[in-house]
N, CA, C and O atoms as a Tripos MOL2 file, in Angstrom:
@<TRIPOS>MOLECULE
protein
  284   283    71     0     0
PROTEIN
NO_CHARGES

@<TRIPOS>ATOM
      1 N         -52.2520  -32.1380    3.1040 N.3       1 MET1
      2 CA        -52.0220  -33.4460    2.5840 C.3       1 MET1
      3 C         -53.3320  -34.2370    2.6450 C.2       1 MET1
      4 O         -54.0480  -34.1830    3.6450 O.2       1 MET1
      5 N         -53.6350  -34.9600    1.5860 N.am      2 GLY2
      6 CA        -54.8360  -35.7370    1.5560 C.3       2 GLY2
      7 C         -54.6640  -37.1300    2.0510 C.2       2 GLY2
      8 O         -53.6570  -37.4280    2.6930 O.2       2 GLY2
      9 N         -55.6070  -38.0090    1.7830 N.am      3 PRO3
     10 CA        -55.5060  -39.4080    2.2510 C.3       3 PRO3
     11 C         -54.2630  -40.0930    1.6940 C.2       3 PRO3
     12 O         -53.7940  -39.7800    0.5990 O.2       3 PRO3
     13 N         -53.7700  -40.9890    2.4400 N.am      4 VAL4
     14 CA        -52.5990  -41.7690    2.0320 C.3       4 VAL4
     15 C         -52.9930  -43.2440    2.1220 C.2       4 VAL4
     16 O         -53.5270  -43.6790    3.1430 O.2       4 VAL4
     17 N         -52.7370  -44.0110    1.0710 N.am      5 ALA5
     18 CA        -53.0370  -45.4190    1.0800 C.3       5 ALA5
     19 C         -51.8300  -46.2140    0.6500 C.2       5 ALA5
     20 O         -51.1000  -45.8070   -0.2540 O.2       5 ALA5
     21 N         -51.6100  -47.3770    1.3100 N.am      6 PHE6
     22 CA        -50.4870  -48.2330    0.9660 C.3       6 PHE6
     23 C         -50.7540  -49.5950    1.5810 C.2       6 PHE6
     24 O         -51.6160  -49.7300    2.4500 O.2       6 PHE6
     25 N         -50.0180  -50.6040    1.1340 N.am      7 GLU7
     26 CA        -50.1080  -51.9450    1.6980 C.3       7 GLU7
     27 C         -48.9170  -52.1300    2.6040 C.2       7 GLU7
     28 O         -47.8010  -51.7170    2.2860 O.2       7 GLU7
     29 N         -49.1680  -52.7620    3.7490 N.am      8 LEU8
     30 CA        -48.0800  -53.0740    4.6490 C.3       8 LEU8
     31 C         -47.2550  -54.2120    4.0680 C.2       8 LEU8
     32 O         -47.8160  -55.0920    3.4150 O.2       8 LEU8
     33 N         -45.9500  -54.2280    4.2800 N.am      9 PRO9
     34 CA        -45.1310  -55.3240    3.7670 C.3       9 PRO9
     35 C         -45.5940  -56.6470    4.3860 C.2       9 PRO9
     36 O         -46.0040  -56.6900    5.5460 O.2       9 PRO9
     37 N         -45.5240  -57.6990    3.6150 N.am     10 ARG10
     38 CA        -45.9540  -59.0190    4.0580 C.3      10 ARG10
     39 C         -44.7440  -59.7980    4.4940 C.2      10 ARG10
     40 O         -44.1930  -60.5880    3.7280 O.2      10 ARG10
     41 N         -44.3250  -59.5760    5.7330 N.am     11 VAL11
     42 CA        -43.1750  -60.2760    6.2550 C.3      11 VAL11
     43 C         -43.6010  -61.0130    7.5340 C.2      11 VAL11
     44 O         -44.6370  -60.7170    8.1290 O.2      11 VAL11
     45 N         -42.7960  -61.9470    7.9210 N.am     12 SER12
     46 CA        -43.1080  -62.7510    9.0760 C.3      12 SER12
     47 C         -41.7470  -63.0370    9.7810 C.2      12 SER12
     48 O         -40.7090  -63.1980    9.1390 O.2      12 SER12
     49 N         -41.8130  -63.0900   11.1120 N.am     13 PHE13
     50 CA        -40.6140  -63.3670   11.8830 C.3      13 PHE13
     51 C         -40.8000  -64.5770   12.7690 C.2      13 PHE13
     52 O         -41.9130  -64.9310   13.1560 O.2      13 PHE13
     53 N         -39.6780  -65.2020   13.0800 N.am     14 ALA14
     54 CA        -39.6620  -66.2640   14.0890 C.3      14 ALA14
     55 C         -38.7840  -65.8030   15.2160 C.2      14 ALA14
     56 O         -37.7130  -65.2430   14.9830 O.2      14 ALA14
     57 N         -39.2190  -66.0270   16.4390 N.am     15 VAL15
     58 CA        -38.4270  -65.6820   17.6140 C.3      15 VAL15
     59 C         -38.1740  -66.9680   18.3930 C.2      15 VAL15
     60 O         -39.1140  -67.6920   18.7190 O.2      15 VAL15
     61 N         -36.9510  -67.2440   18.6820 N.am     16 TRP16
     62 CA        -36.5670  -68.4720   19.4280 C.3      16 TRP16
     63 C         -35.8510  -68.0450   20.6780 C.2      16 TRP16
     64 O         -35.0600  -67.1020   20.6490 O.2      16 TRP16
     65 N         -36.1130  -68.7250   21.7850 N.am     17 SER17
     66 CA        -35.3370  -68.5020   23.0090 C.3      17 SER17
     67 C         -34.7330  -69.8640   23.3810 C.2      17 SER17
     68 O         -35.2540  -70.9280   23.0490 O.2      17 SER17
     69 N         -33.5960  -69.7590   24.0960 N.am     18 ARG18
     70 CA        -32.8820  -70.9810   24.4860 C.3      18 ARG18
     71 C         -32.4320  -70.8390   25.9420 C.2      18 ARG18
     72 O         -31.8150  -69.8440   26.3220 O.2      18 ARG18
     73 N         -32.7500  -71.8450   26.7400 N.am     19 THR19
     74 CA        -32.2290  -71.9210   28.1250 C.3      19 THR19
     75 C         -31.1600  -73.0490   28.1320 C.2      19 THR19
     76 O         -30.7210  -73.5350   27.0900 O.2      19 THR19
     77 N         -30.7910  -73.4110   29.3010 N.am     20 ASP20
     78 CA        -29.7800  -74.5120   29.4060 C.3      20 ASP20
     79 C         -30.3410  -75.8180   28.8000 C.2      20 ASP20
     80 O         -29.5810  -76.6300   28.2730 O.2      20 ASP20
     81 N         -31.6440  -76.0120   28.8750 N.am     21 THR21
     82 CA        -32.2050  -77.2980   28.4690 C.3      21 THR21
     83 C         -33.2880  -77.2480   27.4180 C.2      21 THR21
     84 O         -33.6060  -78.2980   26.8590 O.2      21 THR21
     85 N         -33.8850  -76.0970   27.1030 N.am     22 VAL22
     86 CA        -35.0430  -75.9880   26.2900 C.3      22 VAL22
     87 C         -34.8730  -74.9180   25.2020 C.2      22 VAL22
     88 O         -34.3470  -73.8370   25.4630 O.2      22 VAL22
     89 N         -35.3220  -75.2310   23.9850 N.am     23 ARG23
     90 CA        -35.4080  -74.2300   22.8950 C.3      23 ARG23
     91 C         -36.8710  -74.0610   22.5910 C.2      23 ARG23
     92 O         -37.5680  -75.0420   22.3320 O.2      23 ARG23
     93 N         -37.3640  -72.8020   22.6180 N.am     24 SER24
     94 CA        -38.8100  -72.5590   22.4000 C.3      24 SER24
     95 C         -38.9950  -71.5470   21.2850 C.2      24 SER24
     96 O         -38.1710  -70.6500   21.1070 O.2      24 SER24
     97 N         -40.0700  -71.6920   20.5400 N.am     25 GLU25
     98 CA        -40.4410  -70.7240   19.5260 C.3      25 GLU25
     99 C         -41.5530  -69.8240   20.0800 C.2      25 GLU25
    100 O         -42.4530  -70.2810   20.7860 O.2      25 GLU25
    101 N         -41.4650  -68.5540   19.7450 N.am     26 HIS26
    102 CA        -42.4680  -67.5760   20.1570 C.3      26 HIS26
    103 C         -43.0070  -66.8780   18.9200 C.2      26 HIS26
    104 O         -42.2540  -66.5960   17.9880 O.2      26 HIS26
    105 N         -44.2970  -66.5980   18.9020 N.am     27 ARG27
    106 CA        -44.8870  -65.9980   17.7020 C.3      27 ARG27
    107 C         -45.0630  -64.5130   17.8850 C.2      27 ARG27
    108 O         -45.9100  -64.0770   18.6650 O.2      27 ARG27
    109 N         -44.2660  -63.7240   17.1720 N.am     28 PRO28
    110 CA        -44.4460  -62.2950   17.2380 C.3      28 PRO28
    111 C         -45.6600  -61.8400   16.4560 C.2      28 PRO28
    112 O         -46.0640  -62.4670   15.4770 O.2      28 PRO28
    113 N         -46.2380  -60.7280   16.9100 N.am     29 ALA29
    114 CA        -47.4020  -60.1710   16.1830 C.3      29 ALA29
    115 C         -47.0980  -58.7020   15.8900 C.2      29 ALA29
    116 O         -46.4450  -58.0140   16.6750 O.2      29 ALA29
    117 N         -47.5870  -58.2450   14.7460 N.am     30 LEU30
    118 CA        -47.4840  -56.8270   14.4210 C.3      30 LEU30
    119 C         -48.2600  -56.0570   15.4590 C.2      30 LEU30
    120 O         -49.4650  -56.2520   15.6180 O.2      30 LEU30
    121 N         -47.5780  -55.1900   16.1590 N.am     31 ASP31
    122 CA        -48.1810  -54.5000   17.3060 C.3      31 ASP31
    123 C         -48.4550  -53.0230   17.0480 C.2      31 ASP31
    124 O         -49.4690  -52.4970   17.5060 O.2      31 ASP31
    125 N         -47.5820  -52.3590   16.3340 N.am     32 THR32
    126 CA        -47.6980  -50.9130   16.1640 C.3      32 THR32
    127 C         -47.2990  -50.5150   14.7620 C.2      32 THR32
    128 O         -46.3440  -51.0610   14.2100 O.2      32 THR32
    129 N         -48.0090  -49.5820   14.1840 N.am     33 VAL33
    130 CA        -47.6220  -48.9570   12.9070 C.3      33 VAL33
    131 C         -47.5550  -47.4560   13.1620 C.2      33 VAL33
    132 O         -48.5480  -46.8410   13.5510 O.2      33 VAL33
    133 N         -46.4040  -46.8820   12.9460 N.am     34 ILE34
    134 CA        -46.2040  -45.4420   13.1370 C.3      34 ILE34
    135 C         -46.0230  -44.8070   11.7930 C.2      34 ILE34
    136 O         -45.1320  -45.1970   11.0380 O.2      34 ILE34
    137 N         -46.8430  -43.8400   11.4720 N.am     35 LEU35
    138 CA        -46.7980  -43.1670   10.1850 C.3      35 LEU35
    139 C         -46.0850  -41.8310   10.3300 C.2      35 LEU35
    140 O         -46.2820  -41.0940   11.2960 O.2      35 LEU35
    141 N         -45.2440  -41.5440    9.3330 N.am     36 HIS36
    142 CA        -44.5680  -40.2320    9.1900 C.3      36 HIS36
    143 C         -44.9230  -39.7340    7.8050 C.2      36 HIS36
    144 O         -44.0770  -39.7650    6.9110 O.2      36 HIS36
    145 N         -46.1930  -39.2590    7.5910 N.am     37 PRO37
    146 CA        -46.6440  -38.9370    6.2680 C.3      37 PRO37
    147 C         -45.8570  -37.8490    5.5630 C.2      37 PRO37
    148 O         -45.6830  -37.9010    4.3460 O.2      37 PRO37
    149 N         -45.3870  -36.8820    6.2980 N.am     38 SER38
    150 CA        -44.6350  -35.7810    5.6400 C.3      38 SER38
    151 C         -43.2930  -36.2920    5.0850 C.2      38 SER38
    152 O         -42.7210  -35.6730    4.1880 O.2      38 SER38
    153 N         -42.7990  -37.4030    5.6100 N.am     39 GLU39
    154 CA        -41.5500  -37.9500    5.1370 C.3      39 GLU39
    155 C         -41.7570  -39.2020    4.2620 C.2      39 GLU39
    156 O         -40.7880  -39.7950    3.7880 O.2      39 GLU39
    157 N         -43.0140  -39.5950    4.0540 N.am     40 TRP40
    158 CA        -43.3440  -40.8120    3.3180 C.3      40 TRP40
    159 C         -42.6500  -42.0420    3.9130 C.2      40 TRP40
    160 O         -42.1250  -42.8860    3.1860 O.2      40 TRP40
    161 N         -42.6560  -42.1270    5.2210 N.am     41 LEU41
    162 CA        -42.0490  -43.2410    5.9440 C.3      41 LEU41
    163 C         -43.0490  -43.8190    6.9250 C.2      41 LEU41
    164 O         -43.9850  -43.1530    7.3670 O.2      41 LEU41
    165 N         -42.8160  -45.0980    7.2530 N.am     42 PHE42
    166 CA        -43.5970  -45.6680    8.3530 C.3      42 PHE42
    167 C         -42.6980  -46.6750    9.0780 C.2      42 PHE42
    168 O         -41.7290  -47.1800    8.5120 O.2      42 PHE42
    169 N         -43.0370  -46.9530   10.3280 N.am     43 GLU43
    170 CA        -42.2960  -47.8950   11.1530 C.3      43 GLU43
    171 C         -43.2550  -48.9640   11.5850 C.2      43 GLU43
    172 O         -44.4020  -48.6810   11.9310 O.2      43 GLU43
    173 N         -42.7860  -50.2130   11.5670 N.am     44 LEU44
    174 CA        -43.5530  -51.3540   12.0270 C.3      44 LEU44
    175 C         -42.8720  -51.9620   13.2550 C.2      44 LEU44
    176 O         -41.6530  -52.1310   13.2720 O.2      44 LEU44
    177 N         -43.6500  -52.2850   14.2640 N.am     45 VAL45
    178 CA        -43.0900  -52.8830   15.4820 C.3      45 VAL45
    179 C         -43.8140  -54.2070   15.7250 C.2      45 VAL45
    180 O         -45.0400  -54.2580   15.8180 O.2      45 VAL45
    181 N         -43.0340  -55.2570   15.8230 N.am     46 TRP46
    182 CA        -43.5780  -56.5740   16.2010 C.3      46 TRP46
    183 C         -43.2520  -56.8460   17.6810 C.2      46 TRP46
    184 O         -42.2340  -56.3810   18.1940 O.2      46 TRP46
    185 N         -44.1050  -57.5830   18.3390 N.am     47 ARG47
    186 CA        -43.9150  -57.8620   19.7610 C.3      47 ARG47
    187 C         -44.0310  -59.3750   19.9810 C.2      47 ARG47
    188 O         -44.9230  -60.0270   19.4380 O.2      47 ARG47
    189 N         -43.1340  -59.9080   20.7700 N.am     48 ALA48
    190 CA        -43.1950  -61.2900   21.1990 C.3      48 ALA48
    191 C         -42.8650  -61.3390   22.6690 C.2      48 ALA48
    192 O         -42.0370  -60.5680   23.1540 O.2      48 ALA48
    193 N         -43.5000  -62.2280   23.3690 N.am     49 ARG49
    194 CA        -43.2920  -62.3700   24.8210 C.3      49 ARG49
    195 C         -42.4350  -63.6170   25.0290 C.2      49 ARG49
    196 O         -42.7770  -64.7110   24.5810 O.2      49 ARG49
    197 N         -41.3090  -63.4210   25.7220 N.am     50 VAL50
    198 CA        -40.4260  -64.5230   26.0850 C.3      50 VAL50
    199 C         -40.3240  -64.5110   27.5990 C.2      50 VAL50
    200 O         -39.7140  -63.6200   28.1890 O.2      50 VAL50
    201 N         -40.9210  -65.4980   28.2070 N.am     51 ALA51
    202 CA        -40.9040  -65.6130   29.6630 C.3      51 ALA51
    203 C         -39.5070  -66.0540   30.1180 C.2      51 ALA51
    204 O         -38.9040  -66.9570   29.5380 O.2      51 ALA51
    205 N         -39.0230  -65.4100   31.1410 N.am     52 THR52
    206 CA        -37.7450  -65.8430   31.6450 C.3      52 THR52
    207 C         -37.9020  -67.0510   32.5770 C.2      52 THR52
    208 O         -38.9180  -67.1840   33.2590 O.2      52 THR52
    209 N         -36.9270  -67.8990   32.6020 N.am     53 PRO53
    210 CA        -36.9700  -69.0800   33.5110 C.3      53 PRO53
    211 C         -36.9270  -68.6160   34.9710 C.2      53 PRO53
    212 O         -36.6220  -67.4580   35.2580 O.2      53 PRO53
    213 N         -37.2290  -69.5120   35.8570 N.am     54 SER54
    214 CA        -37.2220  -69.1930   37.3090 C.3      54 SER54
    215 C         -35.8830  -68.6450   37.7060 C.2      54 SER54
    216 O         -35.8220  -67.7940   38.5930 O.2      54 SER54
    217 N         -34.8100  -69.0850   37.1000 N.am     55 ALA55
    218 CA        -33.4690  -68.5670   37.3370 C.3      55 ALA55
    219 C         -33.0680  -67.8240   36.0490 C.2      55 ALA55
    220 O         -32.5970  -68.4510   35.1000 O.2      55 ALA55
    221 N         -33.2560  -66.4570   36.0090 N.am     56 PRO56
    222 CA        -33.0180  -65.7250   34.7650 C.3      56 PRO56
    223 C         -31.6520  -65.9410   34.1090 C.2      56 PRO56
    224 O         -31.5240  -65.7530   32.8990 O.2      56 PRO56
    225 N         -30.6470  -66.3230   34.8630 N.am     57 ASP57
    226 CA        -29.3420  -66.4950   34.2450 C.3      57 ASP57
    227 C         -29.2890  -67.7720   33.4120 C.2      57 ASP57
    228 O         -28.2710  -68.0380   32.7720 O.2      57 ASP57
    229 N         -30.3810  -68.5860   33.4030 N.am     58 ARG58
    230 CA        -30.4450  -69.7840   32.5870 C.3      58 ARG58
    231 C         -30.8640  -69.4180   31.1310 C.2      58 ARG58
    232 O         -30.6950  -70.2350   30.2260 O.2      58 ARG58
    233 N         -31.4000  -68.2130   30.9070 N.am     59 LEU59
    234 CA        -31.7510  -67.7750   29.5680 C.3      59 LEU59
    235 C         -30.4420  -67.5200   28.7990 C.2      59 LEU59
    236 O         -29.6700  -66.6290   29.1510 O.2      59 LEU59
    237 N         -30.2140  -68.2920   27.7770 N.am     60 ARG60
    238 CA        -28.9100  -68.2190   27.0530 C.3      60 ARG60
    239 C         -28.9620  -67.3450   25.8140 C.2      60 ARG60
    240 O         -27.9750  -66.6990   25.4620 O.2      60 ARG60
    241 N         -30.1200  -67.3230   25.1470 N.am     61 ALA61
    242 CA        -30.1910  -66.6030   23.8660 C.3      61 ALA61
    243 C         -31.6490  -66.3030   23.5150 C.2      61 ALA61
    244 O         -32.5620  -67.0380   23.8930 O.2      61 ALA61
    245 N         -31.8390  -65.2270   22.7980 N.am     62 VAL62
    246 CA        -33.1100  -64.9020   22.1110 C.3      62 VAL62
    247 C         -32.6870  -64.5310   20.6820 C.2      62 VAL62
    248 O         -31.8860  -63.6180   20.4840 O.2      62 VAL62
    249 N         -33.2390  -65.2530   19.6810 N.am     63 GLN63
    250 CA        -32.8880  -65.0220   18.3250 C.3      63 GLN63
    251 C         -34.1390  -64.6600   17.4890 C.2      63 GLN63
    252 O         -35.2240  -65.2010   17.7040 O.2      63 GLN63
    253 N         -33.9580  -63.7550   16.5570 N.am     64 VAL64
    254 CA        -35.0550  -63.3270   15.6860 C.3      64 VAL64
    255 C         -34.6060  -63.5870   14.2410 C.2      64 VAL64
    256 O         -33.5120  -63.2010   13.8300 O.2      64 VAL64
    257 N         -35.4710  -64.2400   13.5040 N.am     65 TYR65
    258 CA        -35.2420  -64.5530   12.1110 C.3      65 TYR65
    259 C         -36.3830  -64.0410   11.2440 C.2      65 TYR65
    260 O         -37.5460  -64.0880   11.6470 O.2      65 TYR65
    261 N         -36.0560  -63.5600   10.0740 N.am     66 GLU66
    262 CA        -37.1280  -63.2200    9.1260 C.3      66 GLU66
    263 C         -37.4520  -64.4690    8.3610 C.2      66 GLU66
    264 O         -36.5650  -65.1700    7.8730 O.2      66 GLU66
    265 N         -38.7520  -64.7440    8.2580 N.am     67 ARG67
    266 CA        -39.1980  -65.9390    7.5050 C.3      67 ARG67
    267 C         -39.4170  -65.4970    6.0680 C.2      67 ARG67
    268 O         -39.1690  -64.3470    5.7050 O.2      67 ARG67
    269 N         -39.8900  -66.4440    5.2540 N.am     68 GLU68
    270 CA        -40.1700  -66.1300    3.8300 C.3      68 GLU68
    271 C         -41.2750  -65.1080    3.7300 C.2      68 GLU68
    272 O         -42.1220  -64.9960    4.6150 O.2      68 GLU68
    273 N         -41.2560  -64.3780    2.6620 N.am     69 VAL69
    274 CA        -42.2950  -63.3670    2.3780 C.3      69 VAL69
    275 C         -43.6310  -64.1160    2.2400 C.2      69 VAL69
    276 O         -43.6980  -65.1680    1.6050 O.2      69 VAL69
    277 N         -44.6900  -63.5570    2.8450 N.am     70 ILE70
    278 CA        -46.0050  -64.1330    2.7360 C.3      70 ILE70
    279 C         -46.6590  -63.6880    1.4350 C.2      70 ILE70
    280 O         -46.7070  -62.4950    1.1360 O.2      70 ILE70
    281 N         -47.1500  -64.6240    0.6810 N.am     71 ALA71
    282 CA        -47.7810  -64.2760   -0.6200 C.3      71 ALA71
    283 C         -49.2080  -63.8070   -0.4370 C.2      71 ALA71
    284 O         -49.8810  -63.4780   -1.4140 O.2      71 ALA71
@<TRIPOS>BOND
     1     1     2 1
     2     2     3 1
     3     3     4 2
     4     3     5 am
     5     5     6 1
     6     6     7 1
     7     7     8 2
     8     7     9 am
     9     9    10 1
    10    10    11 1
    11    11    12 2
    12    11    13 am
    13    13    14 1
    14    14    15 1
    15    15    16 2
    16    15    17 am
    17    17    18 1
    18    18    19 1
    19    19    20 2
    20    19    21 am
    21    21    22 1
    22    22    23 1
    23    23    24 2
    24    23    25 am
    25    25    26 1
    26    26    27 1
    27    27    28 2
    28    27    29 am
    29    29    30 1
    30    30    31 1
    31    31    32 2
    32    31    33 am
    33    33    34 1
    34    34    35 1
    35    35    36 2
    36    35    37 am
    37    37    38 1
    38    38    39 1
    39    39    40 2
    40    39    41 am
    41    41    42 1
    42    42    43 1
    43    43    44 2
    44    43    45 am
    45    45    46 1
    46    46    47 1
    47    47    48 2
    48    47    49 am
    49    49    50 1
    50    50    51 1
    51    51    52 2
    52    51    53 am
    53    53    54 1
    54    54    55 1
    55    55    56 2
    56    55    57 am
    57    57    58 1
    58    58    59 1
    59    59    60 2
    60    59    61 am
    61    61    62 1
    62    62    63 1
    63    63    64 2
    64    63    65 am
    65    65    66 1
    66    66    67 1
    67    67    68 2
    68    67    69 am
    69    69    70 1
    70    70    71 1
    71    71    72 2
    72    71    73 am
    73    73    74 1
    74    74    75 1
    75    75    76 2
    76    75    77 am
    77    77    78 1
    78    78    79 1
    79    79    80 2
    80    79    81 am
    81    81    82 1
    82    82    83 1
    83    83    84 2
    84    83    85 am
    85    85    86 1
    86    86    87 1
    87    87    88 2
    88    87    89 am
    89    89    90 1
    90    90    91 1
    91    91    92 2
    92    91    93 am
    93    93    94 1
    94    94    95 1
    95    95    96 2
    96    95    97 am
    97    97    98 1
    98    98    99 1
    99    99   100 2
   100    99   101 am
   101   101   102 1
   102   102   103 1
   103   103   104 2
   104   103   105 am
   105   105   106 1
   106   106   107 1
   107   107   108 2
   108   107   109 am
   109   109   110 1
   110   110   111 1
   111   111   112 2
   112   111   113 am
   113   113   114 1
   114   114   115 1
   115   115   116 2
   116   115   117 am
   117   117   118 1
   118   118   119 1
   119   119   120 2
   120   119   121 am
   121   121   122 1
   122   122   123 1
   123   123   124 2
   124   123   125 am
   125   125   126 1
   126   126   127 1
   127   127   128 2
   128   127   129 am
   129   129   130 1
   130   130   131 1
   131   131   132 2
   132   131   133 am
   133   133   134 1
   134   134   135 1
   135   135   136 2
   136   135   137 am
   137   137   138 1
   138   138   139 1
   139   139   140 2
   140   139   141 am
   141   141   142 1
   142   142   143 1
   143   143   144 2
   144   143   145 am
   145   145   146 1
   146   146   147 1
   147   147   148 2
   148   147   149 am
   149   149   150 1
   150   150   151 1
   151   151   152 2
   152   151   153 am
   153   153   154 1
   154   154   155 1
   155   155   156 2
   156   155   157 am
   157   157   158 1
   158   158   159 1
   159   159   160 2
   160   159   161 am
   161   161   162 1
   162   162   163 1
   163   163   164 2
   164   163   165 am
   165   165   166 1
   166   166   167 1
   167   167   168 2
   168   167   169 am
   169   169   170 1
   170   170   171 1
   171   171   172 2
   172   171   173 am
   173   173   174 1
   174   174   175 1
   175   175   176 2
   176   175   177 am
   177   177   178 1
   178   178   179 1
   179   179   180 2
   180   179   181 am
   181   181   182 1
   182   182   183 1
   183   183   184 2
   184   183   185 am
   185   185   186 1
   186   186   187 1
   187   187   188 2
   188   187   189 am
   189   189   190 1
   190   190   191 1
   191   191   192 2
   192   191   193 am
   193   193   194 1
   194   194   195 1
   195   195   196 2
   196   195   197 am
   197   197   198 1
   198   198   199 1
   199   199   200 2
   200   199   201 am
   201   201   202 1
   202   202   203 1
   203   203   204 2
   204   203   205 am
   205   205   206 1
   206   206   207 1
   207   207   208 2
   208   207   209 am
   209   209   210 1
   210   210   211 1
   211   211   212 2
   212   211   213 am
   213   213   214 1
   214   214   215 1
   215   215   216 2
   216   215   217 am
   217   217   218 1
   218   218   219 1
   219   219   220 2
   220   219   221 am
   221   221   222 1
   222   222   223 1
   223   223   224 2
   224   223   225 am
   225   225   226 1
   226   226   227 1
   227   227   228 2
   228   227   229 am
   229   229   230 1
   230   230   231 1
   231   231   232 2
   232   231   233 am
   233   233   234 1
   234   234   235 1
   235   235   236 2
   236   235   237 am
   237   237   238 1
   238   238   239 1
   239   239   240 2
   240   239   241 am
   241   241   242 1
   242   242   243 1
   243   243   244 2
   244   243   245 am
   245   245   246 1
   246   246   247 1
   247   247   248 2
   248   247   249 am
   249   249   250 1
   250   250   251 1
   251   251   252 2
   252   251   253 am
   253   253   254 1
   254   254   255 1
   255   255   256 2
   256   255   257 am
   257   257   258 1
   258   258   259 1
   259   259   260 2
   260   259   261 am
   261   261   262 1
   262   262   263 1
   263   263   264 2
   264   263   265 am
   265   265   266 1
   266   266   267 1
   267   267   268 2
   268   267   269 am
   269   269   270 1
   270   270   271 1
   271   271   272 2
   272   271   273 am
   273   273   274 1
   274   274   275 1
   275   275   276 2
   276   275   277 am
   277   277   278 1
   278   278   279 1
   279   279   280 2
   280   279   281 am
   281   281   282 1
   282   282   283 1
   283   283   284 2
@<TRIPOS>SUBSTRUCTURE
     1 MET1         2 RESIDUE 1 A MET
     2 GLY2         6 RESIDUE 1 A GLY
     3 PRO3        10 RESIDUE 1 A PRO
     4 VAL4        14 RESIDUE 1 A VAL
     5 ALA5        18 RESIDUE 1 A ALA
     6 PHE6        22 RESIDUE 1 A PHE
     7 GLU7        26 RESIDUE 1 A GLU
     8 LEU8        30 RESIDUE 1 A LEU
     9 PRO9        34 RESIDUE 1 A PRO
    10 ARG10       38 RESIDUE 1 A ARG
    11 VAL11       42 RESIDUE 1 A VAL
    12 SER12       46 RESIDUE 1 A SER
    13 PHE13       50 RESIDUE 1 A PHE
    14 ALA14       54 RESIDUE 1 A ALA
    15 VAL15       58 RESIDUE 1 A VAL
    16 TRP16       62 RESIDUE 1 A TRP
    17 SER17       66 RESIDUE 1 A SER
    18 ARG18       70 RESIDUE 1 A ARG
    19 THR19       74 RESIDUE 1 A THR
    20 ASP20       78 RESIDUE 1 A ASP
    21 THR21       82 RESIDUE 1 A THR
    22 VAL22       86 RESIDUE 1 A VAL
    23 ARG23       90 RESIDUE 1 A ARG
    24 SER24       94 RESIDUE 1 A SER
    25 GLU25       98 RESIDUE 1 A GLU
    26 HIS26      102 RESIDUE 1 A HIS
    27 ARG27      106 RESIDUE 1 A ARG
    28 PRO28      110 RESIDUE 1 A PRO
    29 ALA29      114 RESIDUE 1 A ALA
    30 LEU30      118 RESIDUE 1 A LEU
    31 ASP31      122 RESIDUE 1 A ASP
    32 THR32      126 RESIDUE 1 A THR
    33 VAL33      130 RESIDUE 1 A VAL
    34 ILE34      134 RESIDUE 1 A ILE
    35 LEU35      138 RESIDUE 1 A LEU
    36 HIS36      142 RESIDUE 1 A HIS
    37 PRO37      146 RESIDUE 1 A PRO
    38 SER38      150 RESIDUE 1 A SER
    39 GLU39      154 RESIDUE 1 A GLU
    40 TRP40      158 RESIDUE 1 A TRP
    41 LEU41      162 RESIDUE 1 A LEU
    42 PHE42      166 RESIDUE 1 A PHE
    43 GLU43      170 RESIDUE 1 A GLU
    44 LEU44      174 RESIDUE 1 A LEU
    45 VAL45      178 RESIDUE 1 A VAL
    46 TRP46      182 RESIDUE 1 A TRP
    47 ARG47      186 RESIDUE 1 A ARG
    48 ALA48      190 RESIDUE 1 A ALA
    49 ARG49      194 RESIDUE 1 A ARG
    50 VAL50      198 RESIDUE 1 A VAL
    51 ALA51      202 RESIDUE 1 A ALA
    52 THR52      206 RESIDUE 1 A THR
    53 PRO53      210 RESIDUE 1 A PRO
    54 SER54      214 RESIDUE 1 A SER
    55 ALA55      218 RESIDUE 1 A ALA
    56 PRO56      222 RESIDUE 1 A PRO
    57 ASP57      226 RESIDUE 1 A ASP
    58 ARG58      230 RESIDUE 1 A ARG
    59 LEU59      234 RESIDUE 1 A LEU
    60 ARG60      238 RESIDUE 1 A ARG
    61 ALA61      242 RESIDUE 1 A ALA
    62 VAL62      246 RESIDUE 1 A VAL
    63 GLN63      250 RESIDUE 1 A GLN
    64 VAL64      254 RESIDUE 1 A VAL
    65 TYR65      258 RESIDUE 1 A TYR
    66 GLU66      262 RESIDUE 1 A GLU
    67 ARG67      266 RESIDUE 1 A ARG
    68 GLU68      270 RESIDUE 1 A GLU
    69 VAL69      274 RESIDUE 1 A VAL
    70 ILE70      278 RESIDUE 1 A ILE
    71 ALA71      282 RESIDUE 1 A ALA
């Protein structure tokens, strides 16, 4: 198999966490690209860090949303 060239999808995500009193936005970043060239597939992994509150049971939700496509 020779060289393979392609453009990564231009997508963006928003990650929100919610505690008893605070809602925070976290910015995920594209972290890993895994290529499966024999199958013509690839996997993209985004990573975001959400710090837990001092009392972890106060973390009520973590939500991930896809934003608009980046032009």
